[in-house]
C-alpha positions, 0 to 999 in steps of 0.5 A: 222323268224324261228318259230320251235316248242319246242321238246316235252319231251321224257322219255329219256330226263333228268329230271330238278332238282330244285335248288337254284337261282344263281341270286344274286338279293335278293330283288324285288321292287315289293315286297314293293307294296306287303307288303304295301297292306297286311299291310293296308288291315290287320290293317284297319280290325284289329285294334279294336281287337288290341286296346282291347288287350292292354286295357286288358293287361294293365289294372291295377286291378286284374280283368278286367271290362266288354266291356261295361266299358272298352269302354263306348258307348259314343265315342267307336268306336273313342276309338277302332280305337284310334292310327290307323293313326300312326298304318298305317303310320308306319306299312306300312314301318315297315311291308315292311322292314320286309317281305322284309328282311325275303325274301333276308334273306332267298334267301341269307341264302339258296344260301350260306348254302343249296346245289345247285346240288339237291333239299334241304330236309325240315330239311336242310331248317329249319335253313334258315327259323330260320336265315331268321326270325331273320334277319328280326325281328332284322332289322325291329324291329328298326321300330316297336318298335316306332310304338308300343310304340306310338300305345299302349299309344294312345290305352291305352287312353294317353291325347296327341292325337297327334302322333307328340305331343305325340312323342315329350313328350316321347323324351323329357320326356324319351329320345331315351329309351322311344322312343325304350323302349322294343326293347330287350324285343320284340326281346326276344319275336318275335325272337323265335316268328317269328323264330317258325311262319316262320318254321312252315309256309314255312313248311305247304306252302311246304307241301300244296302249289303245286309246291311252291319253297321257293327260287325262284319267285312265279309262275305267275298268272294262273287259279290255281293261283287265285283260291279260293282253293289255296287262302284258302290253304295260308290262312290256312297255315298262320292262323295255323302257327300263332295261334301256335306261338302267344300262346307260346309267350303271357306272354312275349308279356303281360309283353312288352305291360305293359313295353312299356305303363309304362313311365319307371316307376314301377320299370321294367320288373321284378317289372312287372313279380312280380306284375303279379304272386301277382296278379294271379299266372301263369293264370295272364300270359294268361291275353289277350290270347284269344283276342290275338289269335282272333287278330293275326289270322285275322291280319296275315291271311288277311296280308300274303293272300294278300302278297302271292297273289300279288306275285303270280299275279306278279310272284315275 
């Protein structure tokens, strides 16, 4: 058997140019495993913060009562984790669809919109990130919206504690509009939010992650790939991008939370906006911002760190 050694690089050897992949494989099945692990990890750790956010944003009065009144000591942990089974059960496929759609869309748009003869500049890539984020949100929103409707009502304190019974009740009383209540509001929130998030996140990764290529599989596991420093870089990239995007869209998310828990009562989105303005003007739309960022940063940091670490470990 010929065991000739590879020819070492010489100064005259041409420098390889990073190009977009020519393969049409836009989706890797192992990404589903990565997204499932990230979804479960993030939800188990941050669900109580999400419950607190929902309680604050949907409280009917002007002044939100202190924590001990919102969550009485008797049954506090049960209340904080209300809706966890439906959140885990639906967030796993929803996040899998979201991230898989993003990765596939990013590679698709990158293949068709970016030059293949040379390394694309960051400014050339930004439209690809925006389009991929938009495509992922439109697709995954069909699954995220029922999850948010059910989870929000359980977290708010809906009498029906069974997910199946609550879903049947919503379908019976409100029809499909109730199940997908807030879909278009969600699109109004999350398309700008995720577009901004992915643009920032991909920009940060391009700048701070060594040898990062947005359109090729991650480098297989190496000593540096599993180092604490590299993991911390992924975490910081994600949480900074998340904090900025979450702060920008909090007012719309506040309206969405109230709309999804209203069961179609109260006059719709316009009436909710008027009521909030009446309660406190501009400041009323910042309700829940602190806990929103407190929830979003660890949730996003955990999920994206687990996701990116798995991708590098498996080289996908």
